[in-house]
Every structure is written in C-alpha cells, then in structure tokens.
PDB file of N, CA, C and O in Angstrom, chain B, residues numbered from 101:
ATOM      1  N   MET B 101      86.504 109.890  41.385  1.00  0.00           N
ATOM      2  CA  MET B 101      85.054 110.142  41.745  1.00  0.00           C
ATOM      3  C   MET B 101      84.351 108.828  42.106  1.00  0.00           C
ATOM      4  O   MET B 101      84.490 107.858  41.361  1.00  0.00           O
ATOM      5  N   MET B 102      83.664 108.758  43.124  1.00  0.00           N
ATOM      6  CA  MET B 102      82.879 107.503  43.528  1.00  0.00           C
ATOM      7  C   MET B 102      81.638 107.248  42.745  1.00  0.00           C
ATOM      8  O   MET B 102      80.885 108.178  42.459  1.00  0.00           O
ATOM      9  N   SER B 103      81.390 105.967  42.374  1.00  0.00           N
ATOM     10  CA  SER B 103      80.139 105.731  41.805  1.00  0.00           C
ATOM     11  C   SER B 103      79.010 105.697  42.805  1.00  0.00           C
ATOM     12  O   SER B 103      79.220 105.626  44.016  1.00  0.00           O
ATOM     13  N   VAL B 104      77.758 105.751  42.244  1.00  0.00           N
ATOM     14  CA  VAL B 104      76.622 105.671  43.076  1.00  0.00           C
ATOM     15  C   VAL B 104      76.581 104.384  43.896  1.00  0.00           C
ATOM     16  O   VAL B 104      76.279 104.353  45.089  1.00  0.00           O
ATOM     17  N   LEU B 105      76.895 103.366  43.185  1.00  0.00           N
ATOM     18  CA  LEU B 105      76.831 102.167  43.733  1.00  0.00           C
ATOM     19  C   LEU B 105      77.752 101.866  45.011  1.00  0.00           C
ATOM     20  O   LEU B 105      77.406 101.219  45.999  1.00  0.00           O
ATOM     21  N   THR B 106      79.033 102.487  44.781  1.00  0.00           N
ATOM     22  CA  THR B 106      79.995 102.417  45.820  1.00  0.00           C
ATOM     23  C   THR B 106      79.536 103.153  47.145  1.00  0.00           C
ATOM     24  O   THR B 106      79.851 102.709  48.249  1.00  0.00           O
ATOM     25  N   ARG B 107      78.835 104.212  46.997  1.00  0.00           N
ATOM     26  CA  ARG B 107      78.389 105.240  47.965  1.00  0.00           C
ATOM     27  C   ARG B 107      77.220 104.397  48.658  1.00  0.00           C
ATOM     28  O   ARG B 107      77.152 104.406  49.887  1.00  0.00           O
ATOM     29  N   LEU B 108      76.345 103.706  47.937  1.00  0.00           N
ATOM     30  CA  LEU B 108      75.234 102.858  48.560  1.00  0.00           C
ATOM     31  C   LEU B 108      75.817 101.741  49.384  1.00  0.00           C
ATOM     32  O   LEU B 108      75.352 101.453  50.486  1.00  0.00           O
ATOM     33  N   ARG B 109      76.858 101.103  48.833  1.00  0.00           N
ATOM     34  CA  ARG B 109      77.351  99.967  49.638  1.00  0.00           C
ATOM     35  C   ARG B 109      77.947 100.390  51.003  1.00  0.00           C
ATOM     36  O   ARG B 109      77.832  99.730  52.036  1.00  0.00           O
ATOM     37  N   ARG B 110      78.589 101.556  50.884  1.00  0.00           N
ATOM     38  CA  ARG B 110      79.137 102.142  52.243  1.00  0.00           C
ATOM     39  C   ARG B 110      78.086 102.525  53.221  1.00  0.00           C
ATOM     40  O   ARG B 110      78.307 102.370  54.422  1.00  0.00           O
ATOM     41  N   GLY B 111      76.881 103.048  52.769  1.00  0.00           N
ATOM     42  CA  GLY B 111      75.901 103.318  53.610  1.00  0.00           C
ATOM     43  C   GLY B 111      75.150 102.175  54.237  1.00  0.00           C
ATOM     44  O   GLY B 111      74.343 102.462  55.120  1.00  0.00           O
ATOM     45  N   GLU B 112      75.311 100.924  53.896  1.00  0.00           N
ATOM     46  CA  GLU B 112      74.864  99.800  54.505  1.00  0.00           C
ATOM     47  C   GLU B 112      75.708  99.028  55.370  1.00  0.00           C
ATOM     48  O   GLU B 112      75.382  97.927  55.815  1.00  0.00           O
ATOM     49  N   ALA B 113      76.841  99.632  55.618  1.00  0.00           N
ATOM     50  CA  ALA B 113      77.853  98.800  56.439  1.00  0.00           C
ATOM     51  C   ALA B 113      77.244  98.542  57.788  1.00  0.00           C
ATOM     52  O   ALA B 113      76.704  99.459  58.408  1.00  0.00           O
ATOM     53  N   GLY B 114      77.315  97.331  58.255  1.00  0.00           N
ATOM     54  CA  GLY B 114      76.758  97.035  59.551  1.00  0.00           C
ATOM     55  C   GLY B 114      75.390  96.718  59.542  1.00  0.00           C
ATOM     56  O   GLY B 114      74.869  96.496  60.635  1.00  0.00           O
ATOM     57  N   MET B 115      74.664  96.648  58.466  1.00  0.00           N
ATOM     58  CA  MET B 115      73.146  96.314  58.542  1.00  0.00           C
ATOM     59  C   MET B 115      72.938  94.860  58.795  1.00  0.00           C
ATOM     60  O   MET B 115      71.934  94.454  59.379  1.00  0.00           O
ATOM     61  N   THR B 116      73.953  94.013  58.325  1.00  0.00           N
ATOM     62  CA  THR B 116      73.729  92.618  58.563  1.00  0.00           C
ATOM     63  C   THR B 116      73.837  92.280  60.055  1.00  0.00           C
ATOM     64  O   THR B 116      73.095  91.447  60.575  1.00  0.00           O
ATOM     65  N   THR B 117      74.711  92.898  60.677  1.00  0.00           N
ATOM     66  CA  THR B 117      74.899  92.684  62.110  1.00  0.00           C
ATOM     67  C   THR B 117      73.681  93.173  62.854  1.00  0.00           C
ATOM     68  O   THR B 117      73.313  92.475  63.798  1.00  0.00           O
ATOM     69  N   ALA B 118      72.984  94.290  62.567  1.00  0.00           N
ATOM     70  CA  ALA B 118      71.802  94.807  63.082  1.00  0.00           C
ATOM     71  C   ALA B 118      70.624  93.867  62.930  1.00  0.00           C
ATOM     72  O   ALA B 118      69.842  93.675  63.861  1.00  0.00           O
ATOM     73  N   GLU B 119      70.498  93.244  61.667  1.00  0.00           N
ATOM     74  CA  GLU B 119      69.529  92.210  61.407  1.00  0.00           C
ATOM     75  C   GLU B 119      69.632  91.020  62.251  1.00  0.00           C
ATOM     76  O   GLU B 119      68.676  90.491  62.819  1.00  0.00           O
ATOM     77  N   TYR B 120      70.815  90.641  62.297  1.00  0.00           N
ATOM     78  CA  TYR B 120      71.070  89.391  63.239  1.00  0.00           C
ATOM     79  C   TYR B 120      70.691  89.704  64.720  1.00  0.00           C
ATOM     80  O   TYR B 120      70.113  88.848  65.389  1.00  0.00           O
ATOM     81  N   ALA B 121      70.981  90.805  65.188  1.00  0.00           N
ATOM     82  CA  ALA B 121      70.676  91.370  66.490  1.00  0.00           C
ATOM     83  C   ALA B 121      69.089  91.251  66.651  1.00  0.00           C
ATOM     84  O   ALA B 121      68.586  90.548  67.527  1.00  0.00           O
ATOM     85  N   VAL B 122      68.423  91.914  65.837  1.00  0.00           N
ATOM     86  CA  VAL B 122      66.979  91.903  65.933  1.00  0.00           C
ATOM     87  C   VAL B 122      66.355  90.461  65.863  1.00  0.00           C
ATOM     88  O   VAL B 122      65.442  90.060  66.584  1.00  0.00           O
ATOM     89  N   GLY B 123      66.967  89.777  64.921  1.00  0.00           N
ATOM     90  CA  GLY B 123      66.414  88.239  64.746  1.00  0.00           C
ATOM     91  C   GLY B 123      66.756  87.514  66.190  1.00  0.00           C
ATOM     92  O   GLY B 123      65.931  86.758  66.703  1.00  0.00           O
ATOM     93  N   THR B 124      67.936  87.776  66.767  1.00  0.00           N
ATOM     94  CA  THR B 124      68.201  86.977  67.894  1.00  0.00           C
ATOM     95  C   THR B 124      67.268  87.408  69.077  1.00  0.00           C
ATOM     96  O   THR B 124      66.843  86.578  69.880  1.00  0.00           O
ATOM     97  N   VAL B 125      66.978  88.705  69.149  1.00  0.00           N
ATOM     98  CA  VAL B 125      66.125  89.220  70.323  1.00  0.00           C
ATOM     99  C   VAL B 125      64.746  88.661  70.059  1.00  0.00           C
ATOM    100  O   VAL B 125      64.081  88.228  71.001  1.00  0.00           O
ATOM    101  N   ALA B 126      64.273  88.650  68.787  1.00  0.00           N
ATOM    102  CA  ALA B 126      62.930  88.096  68.493  1.00  0.00           C
ATOM    103  C   ALA B 126      62.816  86.602  68.783  1.00  0.00           C
ATOM    104  O   ALA B 126      61.795  86.107  69.259  1.00  0.00           O
ATOM    105  N   ALA B 127      63.902  85.912  68.477  1.00  0.00           N
ATOM    106  CA  ALA B 127      63.949  84.379  68.826  1.00  0.00           C
ATOM    107  C   ALA B 127      63.942  84.243  70.294  1.00  0.00           C
ATOM    108  O   ALA B 127      63.193  83.384  70.759  1.00  0.00           O
ATOM    109  N   CYS B 128      64.635  84.930  71.073  1.00  0.00           N
ATOM    110  CA  CYS B 128      64.696  84.771  72.499  1.00  0.00           C
ATOM    111  C   CYS B 128      63.339  85.098  73.153  1.00  0.00           C
ATOM    112  O   CYS B 128      62.938  84.474  74.136  1.00  0.00           O
ATOM    113  N   GLY B 129      62.674  86.057  72.598  1.00  0.00           N
ATOM    114  CA  GLY B 129      61.328  86.405  73.115  1.00  0.00           C
ATOM    115  C   GLY B 129      60.381  85.330  72.786  1.00  0.00           C
ATOM    116  O   GLY B 129      59.493  85.015  73.578  1.00  0.00           O
ATOM    117  N   PHE B 130      60.541  84.741  71.619  1.00  0.00           N
ATOM    118  CA  PHE B 130      59.501  83.694  71.284  1.00  0.00           C
ATOM    119  C   PHE B 130      59.799  82.427  72.097  1.00  0.00           C
ATOM    120  O   PHE B 130      58.903  81.669  72.466  1.00  0.00           O
ATOM    121  N   GLY B 131      61.033  82.243  72.345  1.00  0.00           N
ATOM    122  CA  GLY B 131      61.539  81.029  73.218  1.00  0.00           C
ATOM    123  C   GLY B 131      61.010  81.173  74.698  1.00  0.00           C
ATOM    124  O   GLY B 131      60.702  80.185  75.363  1.00  0.00           O
ATOM    125  N   GLY B 132      60.923  82.457  75.167  1.00  0.00           N
ATOM    126  CA  GLY B 132      60.524  82.723  76.504  1.00  0.00           C
ATOM    127  C   GLY B 132      58.911  82.506  76.622  1.00  0.00           C
ATOM    128  O   GLY B 132      58.378  81.971  77.593  1.00  0.00           O
ATOM    129  N   VAL B 133      58.245  82.988  75.521  1.00  0.00           N
ATOM    130  CA  VAL B 133      56.763  82.783  75.571  1.00  0.00           C
ATOM    131  C   VAL B 133      56.476  81.293  75.390  1.00  0.00           C
ATOM    132  O   VAL B 133      55.608  80.750  76.074  1.00  0.00           O
ATOM    133  N   LEU B 134      57.152  80.658  74.527  1.00  0.00           N
ATOM    134  CA  LEU B 134      56.968  79.110  74.382  1.00  0.00           C
ATOM    135  C   LEU B 134      57.239  78.404  75.653  1.00  0.00           C
ATOM    136  O   LEU B 134      56.467  77.553  76.095  1.00  0.00           O
ATOM    137  N   LEU B 135      58.379  78.769  76.264  1.00  0.00           N
ATOM    138  CA  LEU B 135      58.760  78.121  77.569  1.00  0.00           C
ATOM    139  C   LEU B 135      57.479  78.364  78.627  1.00  0.00           C
ATOM    140  O   LEU B 135      56.965  77.420  79.226  1.00  0.00           O
ATOM    141  N   LYS B 136      57.066  79.637  78.765  1.00  0.00           N
ATOM    142  CA  LYS B 136      55.978  79.898  79.688  1.00  0.00           C
ATOM    143  C   LYS B 136      54.756  79.108  79.405  1.00  0.00           C
ATOM    144  O   LYS B 136      54.084  78.595  80.300  1.00  0.00           O
ATOM    145  N   LEU B 137      54.475  79.017  78.109  1.00  0.00           N
ATOM    146  CA  LEU B 137      53.215  78.257  77.749  1.00  0.00           C
ATOM    147  C   LEU B 137      53.357  76.848  78.052  1.00  0.00           C
ATOM    148  O   LEU B 137      52.455  76.289  78.676  1.00  0.00           O
ATOM    149  N   LEU B 138      54.497  76.141  77.642  1.00  0.00           N
ATOM    150  CA  LEU B 138      54.661  74.760  77.824  1.00  0.00           C
ATOM    151  C   LEU B 138      54.853  74.313  79.270  1.00  0.00           C
ATOM    152  O   LEU B 138      54.667  73.143  79.605  1.00  0.00           O
ATOM    153  N   THR B 139      55.233  75.284  80.132  1.00  0.00           N
ATOM    154  CA  THR B 139      55.326  75.009  81.630  1.00  0.00           C
ATOM    155  C   THR B 139      54.017  75.365  82.451  1.00  0.00           C
ATOM    156  O   THR B 139      53.971  75.193  83.669  1.00  0.00           O
ATOM    157  N   SER B 140      53.076  75.812  81.798  1.00  0.00           N
ATOM    158  CA  SER B 140      51.875  76.208  82.470  1.00  0.00           C
ATOM    159  C   SER B 140      51.131  74.943  82.824  1.00  0.00           C
ATOM    160  O   SER B 140      51.207  73.933  82.124  1.00  0.00           O
ATOM    161  N   ASP B 141      50.397  75.021  83.945  1.00  0.00           N
ATOM    162  CA  ASP B 141      49.613  73.922  84.593  1.00  0.00           C
ATOM    163  C   ASP B 141      48.602  73.264  83.542  1.00  0.00           C
ATOM    164  O   ASP B 141      48.398  72.051  83.519  1.00  0.00           O
ATOM    165  N   THR B 142      48.025  74.120  82.727  1.00  0.00           N
ATOM    166  CA  THR B 142      46.987  73.621  81.905  1.00  0.00           C
ATOM    167  C   THR B 142      47.721  72.667  80.818  1.00  0.00           C
ATOM    168  O   THR B 142      47.320  71.526  80.588  1.00  0.00           O
ATOM    169  N   VAL B 143      48.788  73.226  80.204  1.00  0.00           N
ATOM    170  CA  VAL B 143      49.452  72.436  79.234  1.00  0.00           C
ATOM    171  C   VAL B 143      50.076  71.124  79.770  1.00  0.00           C
ATOM    172  O   VAL B 143      49.931  70.034  79.216  1.00  0.00           O
ATOM    173  N   VAL B 144      50.776  71.333  80.890  1.00  0.00           N
ATOM    174  CA  VAL B 144      51.372  70.122  81.522  1.00  0.00           C
ATOM    175  C   VAL B 144      50.248  69.041  81.813  1.00  0.00           C
ATOM    176  O   VAL B 144      50.516  67.851  81.646  1.00  0.00           O
ATOM    177  N   ARG B 145      49.115  69.403  82.205  1.00  0.00           N
ATOM    178  CA  ARG B 145      48.021  68.480  82.464  1.00  0.00           C
ATOM    179  C   ARG B 145      47.613  67.914  81.109  1.00  0.00           C
ATOM    180  O   ARG B 145      47.354  66.712  81.044  1.00  0.00           O
ATOM    181  N   LEU B 146      47.536  68.647  80.068  1.00  0.00           N
ATOM    182  CA  LEU B 146      47.068  68.184  78.831  1.00  0.00           C
ATOM    183  C   LEU B 146      48.011  67.080  78.181  1.00  0.00           C
ATOM    184  O   LEU B 146      47.571  66.057  77.657  1.00  0.00           O
ATOM    185  N   ILE B 147      49.254  67.380  78.268  1.00  0.00           N
ATOM    186  CA  ILE B 147      50.312  66.515  77.779  1.00  0.00           C
ATOM    187  C   ILE B 147      50.413  65.198  78.646  1.00  0.00           C
ATOM    188  O   ILE B 147      50.566  64.096  78.119  1.00  0.00           O
ATOM    189  N   THR B 148      50.319  65.384  80.003  1.00  0.00           N
ATOM    190  CA  THR B 148      50.256  64.145  80.796  1.00  0.00           C
ATOM    191  C   THR B 148      49.060  63.309  80.543  1.00  0.00           C
ATOM    192  O   THR B 148      49.204  62.087  80.540  1.00  0.00           O
ATOM    193  N   ASP B 149      47.888  63.836  80.329  1.00  0.00           N
ATOM    194  CA  ASP B 149      46.704  63.048  79.993  1.00  0.00           C
ATOM    195  C   ASP B 149      46.943  62.360  78.657  1.00  0.00           C
ATOM    196  O   ASP B 149      46.570  61.196  78.507  1.00  0.00           O
ATOM    197  N   LEU B 150      47.550  63.029  77.678  1.00  0.00           N
ATOM    198  CA  LEU B 150      47.729  62.565  76.538  1.00  0.00           C
ATOM    199  C   LEU B 150      48.751  61.231  76.561  1.00  0.00           C
ATOM    200  O   LEU B 150      48.446  60.189  75.980  1.00  0.00           O
ATOM    201  N   ILE B 151      49.889  61.385  77.240  1.00  0.00           N
ATOM    202  CA  ILE B 151      50.798  60.317  77.419  1.00  0.00           C
ATOM    203  C   ILE B 151      50.107  59.254  78.116  1.00  0.00           C
ATOM    204  O   ILE B 151      50.189  58.109  77.671  1.00  0.00           O
ATOM    205  N   ARG B 152      49.442  59.500  79.146  1.00  0.00           N
ATOM    206  CA  ARG B 152      48.749  58.325  79.924  1.00  0.00           C
ATOM    207  C   ARG B 152      47.779  57.560  79.104  1.00  0.00           C
ATOM    208  O   ARG B 152      47.730  56.335  79.213  1.00  0.00           O
ATOM    209  N   ARG B 153      46.952  58.249  78.233  1.00  0.00           N
ATOM    210  CA  ARG B 153      46.069  57.650  77.244  1.00  0.00           C
ATOM    211  C   ARG B 153      46.786  56.798  76.166  1.00  0.00           C
ATOM    212  O   ARG B 153      46.320  55.733  75.761  1.00  0.00           O
ATOM    213  N   ALA B 154      47.852  57.289  75.763  1.00  0.00           N
ATOM    214  CA  ALA B 154      48.653  56.557  74.785  1.00  0.00           C
ATOM    215  C   ALA B 154      49.269  55.282  75.389  1.00  0.00           C
ATOM    216  O   ALA B 154      49.295  54.219  74.768  1.00  0.00           O
ATOM    217  N   LEU B 155      49.746  55.434  76.584  1.00  0.00           N
ATOM    218  CA  LEU B 155      50.391  54.278  77.221  1.00  0.00           C
ATOM    219  C   LEU B 155      49.309  53.217  77.661  1.00  0.00           C
ATOM    220  O   LEU B 155      49.542  52.009  77.625  1.00  0.00           O
ATOM    221  N   SER B 156      48.105  53.755  78.081  1.00  0.00           N
ATOM    222  CA  SER B 156      47.141  52.758  78.380  1.00  0.00           C
ATOM    223  C   SER B 156      46.589  51.911  77.087  1.00  0.00           C
ATOM    224  O   SER B 156      46.225  50.738  77.179  1.00  0.00           O
ATOM    225  N   LEU B 157      46.580  52.583  76.009  1.00  0.00           N
ATOM    226  CA  LEU B 157      46.239  51.811  74.764  1.00  0.00           C
ATOM    227  C   LEU B 157      47.389  50.835  74.391  1.00  0.00           C
ATOM    228  O   LEU B 157      47.109  49.761  73.860  1.00  0.00           O
ATOM    229  N   ALA B 158      48.652  51.174  74.651  1.00  0.00           N
ATOM    230  CA  ALA B 158      49.733  50.225  74.336  1.00  0.00           C
ATOM    231  C   ALA B 158      49.836  49.026  75.218  1.00  0.00           C
ATOM    232  O   ALA B 158      50.445  48.019  74.860  1.00  0.00           O
ATOM    233  N   ILE B 159      49.238  49.137  76.371  1.00  0.00           N
ATOM    234  CA  ILE B 159      49.408  47.974  77.290  1.00  0.00           C
ATOM    235  C   ILE B 159      48.365  47.014  77.081  1.00  0.00           C
ATOM    236  O   ILE B 159      48.334  45.980  77.749  1.00  0.00           O
TER     237      ILE B 159
END
C-alpha cells in the first residue's frame, strides 16, 4: 500500500521542468522588451549625451 507522501511525489513529476520553461519564456520576453527600449532613439540619444558630457569633463 502506497503512502500519501509517495502519491504526492508522483503527482508532481515534471513540475520542475515546467517551471524552468515558464522562467525561460519570461526571461526571453523581458530581454526582448529591454532590447527594444535600449535601442530606441530616445534612449540612444540620452546615453550618447551622457557619454559626451562625461568625456568633456575628463578632457
């Protein structure tokens, strides 16, 4: 006769793989949004201005 704990363990087989899959999809989605944001004209202009100001202070 199987114990309750043994039956519960069998019911969760594969859950770790599913959790990794969901985490991977979420990370890829976040990476895509971040890439789109960082390559937008506004952000590129802000970063370029920031670097120019920093270099002008150093010279």
